[in-house]
N, CA, C, O and the ligand as a Tripos MOL2 file, in Angstrom:
@<TRIPOS>MOLECULE
protein
  285   283    72     0     0
PROTEIN
NO_CHARGES

@<TRIPOS>ATOM
      1 N         -20.6500   20.0340  -19.6040 N.3       1 MET1
      2 CA        -19.6380   20.6440  -18.7610 C.3       1 MET1
      3 C         -19.2630   19.6940  -17.6260 C.2       1 MET1
      4 O         -20.1270   19.0610  -17.0190 O.2       1 MET1
      5 N         -17.9870   19.6070  -17.3560 N.am      2 SER2
      6 CA        -17.5060   18.6760  -16.3310 C.3       2 SER2
      7 C         -17.3360   19.3800  -15.0030 C.2       2 SER2
      8 O         -17.1000   20.5870  -14.9440 O.2       2 SER2
      9 N         -17.4600   18.6070  -13.9390 N.am      3 MET3
     10 CA        -17.1730   19.1350  -12.6110 C.3       3 MET3
     11 C         -16.1690   18.2230  -11.9290 C.2       3 MET3
     12 O         -16.1310   17.0150  -12.1600 O.2       3 MET3
     13 N         -15.3600   18.8400  -11.0830 N.am      4 THR4
     14 CA        -14.2790   18.1130  -10.4250 C.3       4 THR4
     15 C         -14.3920   18.2760   -8.9220 C.2       4 THR4
     16 O         -14.5740   19.3840   -8.4160 O.2       4 THR4
     17 N         -14.2850   17.1740   -8.2210 N.am      5 THR5
     18 CA        -14.3650   17.1920   -6.7620 C.3       5 THR5
     19 C         -13.2040   16.3940   -6.1870 C.2       5 THR5
     20 O         -12.8390   15.3400   -6.7080 O.2       5 THR5
     21 N         -12.6340   16.9090   -5.1150 N.am      6 THR6
     22 CA        -11.4810   16.2560   -4.4930 C.3       6 THR6
     23 C         -11.8400   15.7370   -3.1080 C.2       6 THR6
     24 O         -12.5770   16.3670   -2.3500 O.2       6 THR6
     25 N         -11.2990   14.5800   -2.8120 N.am      7 TYR7
     26 CA        -11.5190   13.9360   -1.5180 C.3       7 TYR7
     27 C         -10.1830   13.5490   -0.9080 C.2       7 TYR7
     28 O          -9.2260   13.2320   -1.6150 O.2       7 TYR7
     29 N         -10.1350   13.5800    0.4090 N.am      8 ALA8
     30 CA         -8.9940   13.0310    1.1420 C.3       8 ALA8
     31 C          -9.3410   11.5940    1.4980 C.2       8 ALA8
     32 O         -10.3850   11.3160    2.0880 O.2       8 ALA8
     33 N          -8.4420   10.6860    1.1270 N.am      9 VAL9
     34 CA         -8.6890    9.2590    1.3780 C.3       9 VAL9
     35 C          -7.6290    8.7310    2.3300 C.2       9 VAL9
     36 O          -6.4340    8.9150    2.1010 O.2       9 VAL9
     37 N          -8.0620    8.0800    3.3870 N.am     10 THR10
     38 CA         -7.1060    7.4960    4.3200 C.3      10 THR10
     39 C          -7.0810    5.9790    4.1720 C.2      10 THR10
     40 O          -8.1030    5.3430    3.9140 O.2      10 THR10
     41 N          -5.8970    5.4220    4.3400 N.am     11 GLY11
     42 CA         -5.7300    3.9710    4.3440 C.3      11 GLY11
     43 C          -5.0220    3.4040    3.1300 C.2      11 GLY11
     44 O          -4.5830    2.2540    3.1570 O.2      11 GLY11
     45 N          -4.8980    4.1940    2.0500 N.am     12 MET12
     46 CA         -4.2370    3.6740    0.8480 C.3      12 MET12
     47 C          -2.7230    3.6630    1.0480 C.2      12 MET12
     48 O          -2.1540    4.6150    1.5820 O.2      12 MET12
     49 N          -2.0760    2.5800    0.6160 N.am     13 THR13
     50 CA         -0.6220    2.4880    0.7810 C.3      13 THR13
     51 C           0.1260    2.2010   -0.5090 C.2      13 THR13
     52 O           1.3390    2.4010   -0.5680 O.2      13 THR13
     53 N          -0.5620    1.7380   -1.5440 N.am     14 CYS14
     54 CA          0.1780    1.3320   -2.7450 C.3      14 CYS14
     55 C          -0.7070    1.3920   -3.9950 C.2      14 CYS14
     56 O          -1.8620    1.8160   -3.9430 O.2      14 CYS14
     57 N          -0.1410    0.9630   -5.0950 N.am     15 GLY15
     58 CA         -0.8670    0.9970   -6.3610 C.3      15 GLY15
     59 C          -2.0910    0.0980   -6.3780 C.2      15 GLY15
     60 O          -3.0700    0.3820   -7.0680 O.2      15 GLY15
     61 N          -2.0310   -0.9740   -5.6250 N.am     16 HIS16
     62 CA         -3.1960   -1.8590   -5.5550 C.3      16 HIS16
     63 C          -4.3690   -1.1520   -4.8840 C.2      16 HIS16
     64 O          -5.5160   -1.2870   -5.3080 O.2      16 HIS16
     65 N          -4.0670   -0.4060   -3.8440 N.am     17 CYS17
     66 CA         -5.1010    0.3760   -3.1560 C.3      17 CYS17
     67 C          -5.7140    1.3780   -4.1350 C.2      17 CYS17
     68 O          -6.9340    1.5180   -4.2140 O.2      17 CYS17
     69 N          -4.8600    2.0660   -4.8710 N.am     18 GLU18
     70 CA         -5.3430    3.0380   -5.8580 C.3      18 GLU18
     71 C          -6.2650    2.3630   -6.8660 C.2      18 GLU18
     72 O          -7.3080    2.9060   -7.2310 O.2      18 GLU18
     73 N          -5.8680    1.1760   -7.3090 N.am     19 GLY19
     74 CA         -6.6700    0.4460   -8.2870 C.3      19 GLY19
     75 C          -8.0320    0.0610   -7.7470 C.2      19 GLY19
     76 O          -9.0300    0.1110   -8.4660 O.2      19 GLY19
     77 N          -8.0730   -0.3250   -6.4750 N.am     20 SER20
     78 CA         -9.3460   -0.7020   -5.8560 C.3      20 SER20
     79 C         -10.2950    0.4900   -5.7880 C.2      20 SER20
     80 O         -11.4850    0.3730   -6.0770 O.2      20 SER20
     81 N          -9.7480    1.6310   -5.4010 N.am     21 VAL21
     82 CA        -10.5630    2.8490   -5.3280 C.3      21 VAL21
     83 C         -11.0620    3.2290   -6.7280 C.2      21 VAL21
     84 O         -12.2320    3.5580   -6.9260 O.2      21 VAL21
     85 N         -10.1470    3.1720   -7.6760 N.am     22 ARG22
     86 CA        -10.4870    3.5280   -9.0610 C.3      22 ARG22
     87 C         -11.6320    2.6460   -9.5830 C.2      22 ARG22
     88 O         -12.5810    3.1350  -10.1970 O.2      22 ARG22
     89 N         -11.5200    1.3510   -9.3270 N.am     23 THR23
     90 CA        -12.5350    0.4120   -9.8010 C.3      23 THR23
     91 C         -13.9130    0.7410   -9.2380 C.2      23 THR23
     92 O         -14.8970    0.7670   -9.9770 O.2      23 THR23
     93 N         -13.9860    0.9890   -7.9440 N.am     24 GLU24
     94 CA        -15.2910    1.2480   -7.3210 C.3      24 GLU24
     95 C         -15.8670    2.5920   -7.7550 C.2      24 GLU24
     96 O         -17.0520    2.6950   -8.0730 O.2      24 GLU24
     97 N         -15.0210    3.6190   -7.7670 N.am     25 VAL25
     98 CA        -15.5130    4.9540   -8.1210 C.3      25 VAL25
     99 C         -15.9290    5.0060   -9.5920 C.2      25 VAL25
    100 O         -16.8480    5.7390   -9.9580 O.2      25 VAL25
    101 N         -15.2540    4.2300  -10.4260 N.am     26 SER26
    102 CA        -15.5780    4.2460  -11.8570 C.3      26 SER26
    103 C         -16.9740    3.6910  -12.1450 C.2      26 SER26
    104 O         -17.5110    3.9000  -13.2320 O.2      26 SER26
    105 N         -17.5590    2.9900  -11.1830 N.am     27 ARG27
    106 CA        -18.9210    2.4590  -11.3640 C.3      27 ARG27
    107 C         -19.9950    3.5370  -11.2390 C.2      27 ARG27
    108 O         -21.1340    3.3380  -11.6620 O.2      27 ARG27
    109 N         -19.6300    4.6690  -10.6620 N.am     28 LEU28
    110 CA        -20.6290    5.7250  -10.4590 C.3      28 LEU28
    111 C         -21.0020    6.3390  -11.8050 C.2      28 LEU28
    112 O         -20.1280    6.5620  -12.6430 O.2      28 LEU28
    113 N         -22.2760    6.6110  -12.0230 N.am     29 PRO29
    114 CA        -22.7160    7.1530  -13.3110 C.3      29 PRO29
    115 C         -22.1300    8.5370  -13.5830 C.2      29 PRO29
    116 O         -22.1250    9.4050  -12.7110 O.2      29 PRO29
    117 N         -21.6400    8.7250  -14.8020 N.am     30 GLY30
    118 CA        -21.1870   10.0500  -15.2220 C.3      30 GLY30
    119 C         -19.7190   10.3170  -14.9990 C.2      30 GLY30
    120 O         -19.2170   11.3710  -15.3910 O.2      30 GLY30
    121 N         -19.0110    9.3780  -14.3730 N.am     31 VAL31
    122 CA        -17.5900    9.6060  -14.0950 C.3      31 VAL31
    123 C         -16.7980    9.6080  -15.4020 C.2      31 VAL31
    124 O         -16.9180    8.6910  -16.2130 O.2      31 VAL31
    125 N         -15.9880   10.6500  -15.5950 N.am     32 GLU32
    126 CA        -15.1710   10.7920  -16.7990 C.3      32 GLU32
    127 C         -13.6960   10.5200  -16.5240 C.2      32 GLU32
    128 O         -12.9730    9.9790  -17.3610 O.2      32 GLU32
    129 N         -13.2770   10.9110  -15.3290 N.am     33 ARG33
    130 CA        -11.8500   10.8070  -15.0340 C.3      33 ARG33
    131 C         -11.6590   10.6490  -13.5330 C.2      33 ARG33
    132 O         -12.3610   11.2620  -12.7280 O.2      33 ARG33
    133 N         -10.6960    9.8150  -13.1840 N.am     34 ILE34
    134 CA        -10.3770    9.5870  -11.7710 C.3      34 ILE34
    135 C          -8.8750    9.7330  -11.6150 C.2      34 ILE34
    136 O          -8.0980    9.0790  -12.3100 O.2      34 ILE34
    137 N          -8.4790   10.5900  -10.7030 N.am     35 ASP35
    138 CA         -7.0650   10.6810  -10.3350 C.3      35 ASP35
    139 C          -6.9690   10.2890   -8.8710 C.2      35 ASP35
    140 O          -7.6010   10.9080   -8.0150 O.2      35 ASP35
    141 N          -6.1930    9.2790   -8.5850 N.am     36 VAL36
    142 CA         -6.0810    8.8130   -7.2060 C.3      36 VAL36
    143 C          -4.6240    8.5230   -6.8900 C.2      36 VAL36
    144 O          -3.9120    7.9100   -7.6860 O.2      36 VAL36
    145 N          -4.1880    8.9700   -5.7180 N.am     37 SER37
    146 CA         -2.7930    8.8000   -5.3200 C.3      37 SER37
    147 C          -2.6980    8.3200   -3.8810 C.2      37 SER37
    148 O          -3.1940    8.9700   -2.9600 O.2      37 SER37
    149 N          -2.0590    7.1840   -3.7040 N.am     38 ALA38
    150 CA         -1.8070    6.6950   -2.3440 C.3      38 ALA38
    151 C          -0.7880    7.5930   -1.6580 C.2      38 ALA38
    152 O          -0.8340    7.7840   -0.4430 O.2      38 ALA38
    153 N           0.1330    8.1430   -2.4460 N.am     39 ALA39
    154 CA          1.2020    8.9730   -1.8820 C.3      39 ALA39
    155 C           0.6550   10.2390   -1.2330 C.2      39 ALA39
    156 O           1.0990   10.6400   -0.1570 O.2      39 ALA39
    157 N          -0.3140   10.8650   -1.8980 N.am     40 THR40
    158 CA         -0.8690   12.1080   -1.3660 C.3      40 THR40
    159 C          -2.1740   11.8870   -0.6180 C.2      40 THR40
    160 O          -2.6360   12.7790    0.0930 O.2      40 THR40
    161 N          -2.7750   10.7100   -0.7670 N.am     41 GLY41
    162 CA         -4.0700   10.4490   -0.1320 C.3      41 GLY41
    163 C          -5.1910   11.2580   -0.7500 C.2      41 GLY41
    164 O          -6.1740   11.5910   -0.0880 O.2      41 GLY41
    165 N          -5.0330   11.5730   -2.0310 N.am     42 ARG42
    166 CA         -6.0460   12.3930   -2.7110 C.3      42 ARG42
    167 C          -6.7640   11.6100   -3.8020 C.2      42 ARG42
    168 O          -6.1740   10.8100   -4.5290 O.2      42 ARG42
    169 N          -8.0390   11.8720   -3.8820 N.am     43 LEU43
    170 CA         -8.8650   11.3240   -4.9460 C.3      43 LEU43
    171 C          -9.5750   12.4880   -5.6180 C.2      43 LEU43
    172 O         -10.2710   13.2570   -4.9550 O.2      43 LEU43
    173 N          -9.4080   12.6200   -6.9090 N.am     44 THR44
    174 CA        -10.1030   13.6630   -7.6610 C.3      44 THR44
    175 C         -10.9920   12.9950   -8.6960 C.2      44 THR44
    176 O         -10.5360   12.1890   -9.5070 O.2      44 THR44
    177 N         -12.2610   13.3440   -8.6510 N.am     45 VAL45
    178 CA        -13.2410   12.7540   -9.5520 C.3      45 VAL45
    179 C         -13.7800   13.8250  -10.4830 C.2      45 VAL45
    180 O         -14.3010   14.8450  -10.0310 O.2      45 VAL45
    181 N         -13.6570   13.5980  -11.7700 N.am     46 THR46
    182 CA        -14.2360   14.4960  -12.7580 C.3      46 THR46
    183 C         -15.4310   13.7850  -13.3770 C.2      46 THR46
    184 O         -15.3340   12.6320  -13.7960 O.2      46 THR46
    185 N         -16.5590   14.4880  -13.4300 N.am     47 SER47
    186 CA        -17.7800   13.8520  -13.9340 C.3      47 SER47
    187 C         -18.5850   14.8290  -14.7710 C.2      47 SER47
    188 O         -18.4340   16.0460  -14.6600 O.2      47 SER47
    189 N         -19.4370   14.2730  -15.6020 N.am     48 ARG48
    190 CA        -20.2890   15.1210  -16.4320 C.3      48 ARG48
    191 C         -21.6720   15.2600  -15.8140 C.2      48 ARG48
    192 O         -22.5330   15.9620  -16.3430 O.2      48 ARG48
    193 N         -21.8770   14.5780  -14.6800 N.am     49 LEU49
    194 CA        -23.1090   14.7180  -13.9080 C.3      49 LEU49
    195 C         -22.6980   14.9990  -12.4710 C.2      49 LEU49
    196 O         -21.6330   14.5600  -12.0370 O.2      49 LEU49
    197 N         -23.5290   15.7260  -11.7260 N.am     50 PRO50
    198 CA        -23.1990   15.9020  -10.3070 C.3      50 PRO50
    199 C         -23.2550   14.5460   -9.6010 C.2      50 PRO50
    200 O         -24.1900   13.7730   -9.8090 O.2      50 PRO50
    201 N         -22.2760   14.2670   -8.7850 N.am     51 ILE51
    202 CA        -22.2520   13.0230   -8.0200 C.3      51 ILE51
    203 C         -22.2750   13.3930   -6.5440 C.2      51 ILE51
    204 O         -21.4700   14.2030   -6.0850 O.2      51 ILE51
    205 N         -23.2000   12.7970   -5.8070 N.am     52 ALA52
    206 CA        -23.3030   13.0890   -4.3740 C.3      52 ALA52
    207 C         -22.0420   12.6280   -3.6590 C.2      52 ALA52
    208 O         -21.5070   11.5560   -3.9400 O.2      52 ALA52
    209 N         -21.5760   13.4620   -2.7250 N.am     53 ASP53
    210 CA        -20.4130   13.0720   -1.9260 C.3      53 ASP53
    211 C         -20.6500   11.7260   -1.2540 C.2      53 ASP53
    212 O         -19.7370   10.9080   -1.1360 O.2      53 ASP53
    213 N         -21.8790   11.5100   -0.8190 N.am     54 THR54
    214 CA        -22.1750   10.2540   -0.1240 C.3      54 THR54
    215 C         -21.9600    9.0490   -1.0370 C.2      54 THR54
    216 O         -21.5860    7.9730   -0.5710 O.2      54 THR54
    217 N         -22.1950    9.2280   -2.3290 N.am     55 ALA55
    218 CA        -21.9930    8.1310   -3.2870 C.3      55 ALA55
    219 C         -20.5090    7.8270   -3.4580 C.2      55 ALA55
    220 O         -20.1060    6.6660   -3.5360 O.2      55 ALA55
    221 N         -19.7030    8.8850   -3.5150 N.am     56 VAL56
    222 CA        -18.2530    8.6890   -3.6420 C.3      56 VAL56
    223 C         -17.6990    8.0620   -2.3660 C.2      56 VAL56
    224 O         -16.8960    7.1300   -2.4140 O.2      56 VAL56
    225 N         -18.1430    8.5890   -1.2250 N.am     57 VAL57
    226 CA        -17.6790    8.0440    0.0600 C.3      57 VAL57
    227 C         -18.0500    6.5640    0.1710 C.2      57 VAL57
    228 O         -17.2540    5.7560    0.6480 O.2      57 VAL57
    229 N         -19.2620    6.2140   -0.2710 N.am     58 ALA58
    230 CA        -19.7100    4.8170   -0.2130 C.3      58 ALA58
    231 C         -18.8830    3.9350   -1.1410 C.2      58 ALA58
    232 O         -18.5660    2.7960   -0.7990 O.2      58 ALA58
    233 N         -18.5310    4.4620   -2.3230 N.am     59 ALA59
    234 CA        -17.7190    3.6960   -3.2720 C.3      59 ALA59
    235 C         -16.3250    3.4430   -2.7060 C.2      59 ALA59
    236 O         -15.7890    2.3410   -2.8210 O.2      59 ALA59
    237 N         -15.7470    4.4700   -2.0970 N.am     60 VAL60
    238 CA        -14.4170    4.3180   -1.5010 C.3      60 VAL60
    239 C         -14.4830    3.3480   -0.3250 C.2      60 VAL60
    240 O         -13.5720    2.5480   -0.1160 O.2      60 VAL60
    241 N         -15.5620    3.4290    0.4330 N.am     61 ASP61
    242 CA        -15.7670    2.5040    1.5470 C.3      61 ASP61
    243 C         -15.8340    1.0690    1.0460 C.2      61 ASP61
    244 O         -15.3060    0.1480    1.6700 O.2      61 ASP61
    245 N         -16.4890    0.9020   -0.0860 N.am     62 GLU62
    246 CA        -16.6150   -0.4170   -0.7020 C.3      62 GLU62
    247 C         -15.2250   -0.9770   -1.0590 C.2      62 GLU62
    248 O         -14.9900   -2.1830   -0.9900 O.2      62 GLU62
    249 N         -14.3270   -0.0810   -1.4340 N.am     63 ALA63
    250 CA        -12.9600   -0.4800   -1.7650 C.3      63 ALA63
    251 C         -12.1400   -0.7650   -0.5110 C.2      63 ALA63
    252 O         -11.0710   -1.3710   -0.5850 O.2      63 ALA63
    253 N         -12.6460   -0.3240    0.6450 N.am     64 GLY64
    254 CA        -11.9610   -0.6030    1.9000 C.3      64 GLY64
    255 C         -11.2530    0.5830    2.5240 C.2      64 GLY64
    256 O         -10.4270    0.4150    3.4220 O.2      64 GLY64
    257 N         -11.5770    1.8020    2.0480 N.am     65 TYR65
    258 CA        -10.9040    2.9970    2.5370 C.3      65 TYR65
    259 C         -11.9200    4.0450    2.9360 C.2      65 TYR65
    260 O         -13.1230    3.8710    2.7430 O.2      65 TYR65
    261 N         -11.4180    5.1480    3.5010 N.am     66 ARG66
    262 CA        -12.3110    6.1670    4.0050 C.3      66 ARG66
    263 C         -12.0310    7.4930    3.2980 C.2      66 ARG66
    264 O         -10.8930    7.9600    3.2440 O.2      66 ARG66
    265 N         -13.0970    8.0840    2.7600 N.am     67 ALA67
    266 CA        -12.9540    9.3440    2.0360 C.3      67 ALA67
    267 C         -13.7220   10.4560    2.7300 C.2      67 ALA67
    268 O         -14.7950   10.2350    3.2920 O.2      67 ALA67
    269 N         -13.1510   11.6560    2.6820 N.am     68 VAL68
    270 CA        -13.8030   12.8480    3.1860 C.3      68 VAL68
    271 C         -13.6420   13.9270    2.1220 C.2      68 VAL68
    272 O         -12.5600   14.0880    1.5590 O.2      68 VAL68
    273 N         -14.7040   14.6600    1.8480 N.am     69 ARG69
    274 CA        -14.6450   15.7400    0.8710 C.3      69 ARG69
    275 C         -13.5930   16.7570    1.2750 C.2      69 ARG69
    276 O         -13.5460   17.1850    2.4280 O.2      69 ARG69
    277 N         -12.7500   17.1430    0.3290 N.am     70 ALA70
    278 CA        -11.6980   18.1140    0.6050 C.3      70 ALA70
    279 C         -12.0130   19.4270   -0.0950 C.2      70 ALA70
    280 O         -12.8110   19.4560   -1.0320 O.2      70 ALA70
    281 N         -11.3980   20.5070    0.3490 N.am     71 ARG71
    282 CA        -11.6040   21.8260   -0.2570 C.3      71 ARG71
    283 C         -10.6250   21.9970   -1.3820 C.2      71 ARG71
    284 O         -10.6160   23.0380   -2.0390 O.2      71 ARG71
    285 CU         -2.1840   -1.0260   -1.3590 Cu       72 CU72
@<TRIPOS>BOND
     1     1     2 1
     2     2     3 1
     3     3     4 2
     4     3     5 am
     5     5     6 1
     6     6     7 1
     7     7     8 2
     8     7     9 am
     9     9    10 1
    10    10    11 1
    11    11    12 2
    12    11    13 am
    13    13    14 1
    14    14    15 1
    15    15    16 2
    16    15    17 am
    17    17    18 1
    18    18    19 1
    19    19    20 2
    20    19    21 am
    21    21    22 1
    22    22    23 1
    23    23    24 2
    24    23    25 am
    25    25    26 1
    26    26    27 1
    27    27    28 2
    28    27    29 am
    29    29    30 1
    30    30    31 1
    31    31    32 2
    32    31    33 am
    33    33    34 1
    34    34    35 1
    35    35    36 2
    36    35    37 am
    37    37    38 1
    38    38    39 1
    39    39    40 2
    40    39    41 am
    41    41    42 1
    42    42    43 1
    43    43    44 2
    44    43    45 am
    45    45    46 1
    46    46    47 1
    47    47    48 2
    48    47    49 am
    49    49    50 1
    50    50    51 1
    51    51    52 2
    52    51    53 am
    53    53    54 1
    54    54    55 1
    55    55    56 2
    56    55    57 am
    57    57    58 1
    58    58    59 1
    59    59    60 2
    60    59    61 am
    61    61    62 1
    62    62    63 1
    63    63    64 2
    64    63    65 am
    65    65    66 1
    66    66    67 1
    67    67    68 2
    68    67    69 am
    69    69    70 1
    70    70    71 1
    71    71    72 2
    72    71    73 am
    73    73    74 1
    74    74    75 1
    75    75    76 2
    76    75    77 am
    77    77    78 1
    78    78    79 1
    79    79    80 2
    80    79    81 am
    81    81    82 1
    82    82    83 1
    83    83    84 2
    84    83    85 am
    85    85    86 1
    86    86    87 1
    87    87    88 2
    88    87    89 am
    89    89    90 1
    90    90    91 1
    91    91    92 2
    92    91    93 am
    93    93    94 1
    94    94    95 1
    95    95    96 2
    96    95    97 am
    97    97    98 1
    98    98    99 1
    99    99   100 2
   100    99   101 am
   101   101   102 1
   102   102   103 1
   103   103   104 2
   104   103   105 am
   105   105   106 1
   106   106   107 1
   107   107   108 2
   108   107   109 am
   109   109   110 1
   110   110   111 1
   111   111   112 2
   112   111   113 am
   113   113   114 1
   114   114   115 1
   115   115   116 2
   116   115   117 am
   117   117   118 1
   118   118   119 1
   119   119   120 2
   120   119   121 am
   121   121   122 1
   122   122   123 1
   123   123   124 2
   124   123   125 am
   125   125   126 1
   126   126   127 1
   127   127   128 2
   128   127   129 am
   129   129   130 1
   130   130   131 1
   131   131   132 2
   132   131   133 am
   133   133   134 1
   134   134   135 1
   135   135   136 2
   136   135   137 am
   137   137   138 1
   138   138   139 1
   139   139   140 2
   140   139   141 am
   141   141   142 1
   142   142   143 1
   143   143   144 2
   144   143   145 am
   145   145   146 1
   146   146   147 1
   147   147   148 2
   148   147   149 am
   149   149   150 1
   150   150   151 1
   151   151   152 2
   152   151   153 am
   153   153   154 1
   154   154   155 1
   155   155   156 2
   156   155   157 am
   157   157   158 1
   158   158   159 1
   159   159   160 2
   160   159   161 am
   161   161   162 1
   162   162   163 1
   163   163   164 2
   164   163   165 am
   165   165   166 1
   166   166   167 1
   167   167   168 2
   168   167   169 am
   169   169   170 1
   170   170   171 1
   171   171   172 2
   172   171   173 am
   173   173   174 1
   174   174   175 1
   175   175   176 2
   176   175   177 am
   177   177   178 1
   178   178   179 1
   179   179   180 2
   180   179   181 am
   181   181   182 1
   182   182   183 1
   183   183   184 2
   184   183   185 am
   185   185   186 1
   186   186   187 1
   187   187   188 2
   188   187   189 am
   189   189   190 1
   190   190   191 1
   191   191   192 2
   192   191   193 am
   193   193   194 1
   194   194   195 1
   195   195   196 2
   196   195   197 am
   197   197   198 1
   198   198   199 1
   199   199   200 2
   200   199   201 am
   201   201   202 1
   202   202   203 1
   203   203   204 2
   204   203   205 am
   205   205   206 1
   206   206   207 1
   207   207   208 2
   208   207   209 am
   209   209   210 1
   210   210   211 1
   211   211   212 2
   212   211   213 am
   213   213   214 1
   214   214   215 1
   215   215   216 2
   216   215   217 am
   217   217   218 1
   218   218   219 1
   219   219   220 2
   220   219   221 am
   221   221   222 1
   222   222   223 1
   223   223   224 2
   224   223   225 am
   225   225   226 1
   226   226   227 1
   227   227   228 2
   228   227   229 am
   229   229   230 1
   230   230   231 1
   231   231   232 2
   232   231   233 am
   233   233   234 1
   234   234   235 1
   235   235   236 2
   236   235   237 am
   237   237   238 1
   238   238   239 1
   239   239   240 2
   240   239   241 am
   241   241   242 1
   242   242   243 1
   243   243   244 2
   244   243   245 am
   245   245   246 1
   246   246   247 1
   247   247   248 2
   248   247   249 am
   249   249   250 1
   250   250   251 1
   251   251   252 2
   252   251   253 am
   253   253   254 1
   254   254   255 1
   255   255   256 2
   256   255   257 am
   257   257   258 1
   258   258   259 1
   259   259   260 2
   260   259   261 am
   261   261   262 1
   262   262   263 1
   263   263   264 2
   264   263   265 am
   265   265   266 1
   266   266   267 1
   267   267   268 2
   268   267   269 am
   269   269   270 1
   270   270   271 1
   271   271   272 2
   272   271   273 am
   273   273   274 1
   274   274   275 1
   275   275   276 2
   276   275   277 am
   277   277   278 1
   278   278   279 1
   279   279   280 2
   280   279   281 am
   281   281   282 1
   282   282   283 1
   283   283   284 2
@<TRIPOS>SUBSTRUCTURE
     1 MET1         2 RESIDUE 1 A MET
     2 SER2         6 RESIDUE 1 A SER
     3 MET3        10 RESIDUE 1 A MET
     4 THR4        14 RESIDUE 1 A THR
     5 THR5        18 RESIDUE 1 A THR
     6 THR6        22 RESIDUE 1 A THR
     7 TYR7        26 RESIDUE 1 A TYR
     8 ALA8        30 RESIDUE 1 A ALA
     9 VAL9        34 RESIDUE 1 A VAL
    10 THR10       38 RESIDUE 1 A THR
    11 GLY11       42 RESIDUE 1 A GLY
    12 MET12       46 RESIDUE 1 A MET
    13 THR13       50 RESIDUE 1 A THR
    14 CYS14       54 RESIDUE 1 A CYS
    15 GLY15       58 RESIDUE 1 A GLY
    16 HIS16       62 RESIDUE 1 A HIS
    17 CYS17       66 RESIDUE 1 A CYS
    18 GLU18       70 RESIDUE 1 A GLU
    19 GLY19       74 RESIDUE 1 A GLY
    20 SER20       78 RESIDUE 1 A SER
    21 VAL21       82 RESIDUE 1 A VAL
    22 ARG22       86 RESIDUE 1 A ARG
    23 THR23       90 RESIDUE 1 A THR
    24 GLU24       94 RESIDUE 1 A GLU
    25 VAL25       98 RESIDUE 1 A VAL
    26 SER26      102 RESIDUE 1 A SER
    27 ARG27      106 RESIDUE 1 A ARG
    28 LEU28      110 RESIDUE 1 A LEU
    29 PRO29      114 RESIDUE 1 A PRO
    30 GLY30      118 RESIDUE 1 A GLY
    31 VAL31      122 RESIDUE 1 A VAL
    32 GLU32      126 RESIDUE 1 A GLU
    33 ARG33      130 RESIDUE 1 A ARG
    34 ILE34      134 RESIDUE 1 A ILE
    35 ASP35      138 RESIDUE 1 A ASP
    36 VAL36      142 RESIDUE 1 A VAL
    37 SER37      146 RESIDUE 1 A SER
    38 ALA38      150 RESIDUE 1 A ALA
    39 ALA39      154 RESIDUE 1 A ALA
    40 THR40      158 RESIDUE 1 A THR
    41 GLY41      162 RESIDUE 1 A GLY
    42 ARG42      166 RESIDUE 1 A ARG
    43 LEU43      170 RESIDUE 1 A LEU
    44 THR44      174 RESIDUE 1 A THR
    45 VAL45      178 RESIDUE 1 A VAL
    46 THR46      182 RESIDUE 1 A THR
    47 SER47      186 RESIDUE 1 A SER
    48 ARG48      190 RESIDUE 1 A ARG
    49 LEU49      194 RESIDUE 1 A LEU
    50 PRO50      198 RESIDUE 1 A PRO
    51 ILE51      202 RESIDUE 1 A ILE
    52 ALA52      206 RESIDUE 1 A ALA
    53 ASP53      210 RESIDUE 1 A ASP
    54 THR54      214 RESIDUE 1 A THR
    55 ALA55      218 RESIDUE 1 A ALA
    56 VAL56      222 RESIDUE 1 A VAL
    57 VAL57      226 RESIDUE 1 A VAL
    58 ALA58      230 RESIDUE 1 A ALA
    59 ALA59      234 RESIDUE 1 A ALA
    60 VAL60      238 RESIDUE 1 A VAL
    61 ASP61      242 RESIDUE 1 A ASP
    62 GLU62      246 RESIDUE 1 A GLU
    63 ALA63      250 RESIDUE 1 A ALA
    64 GLY64      254 RESIDUE 1 A GLY
    65 TYR65      258 RESIDUE 1 A TYR
    66 ARG66      262 RESIDUE 1 A ARG
    67 ALA67      266 RESIDUE 1 A ALA
    68 VAL68      270 RESIDUE 1 A VAL
    69 ARG69      274 RESIDUE 1 A ARG
    70 ALA70      278 RESIDUE 1 A ALA
    71 ARG71      282 RESIDUE 1 A ARG
    72 CU72       285 GROUP 0 **** ****
């Protein structure tokens, strides 16, 4: 069963930013799908394993942006 979590990401401005976030988040174990939009500042991660918010935030930080868990 998959779970989906959404984050608000600040600092992304273009497709390159989206690609950087996608690359880092895709390294996390269990990730099945990543939807990321610079236009909306949203990152949605679908995974088959629970992923700690801190791990996602750290991955986004690694890409150069800041993520906060969204409702
Ligand atoms: Cu960019």
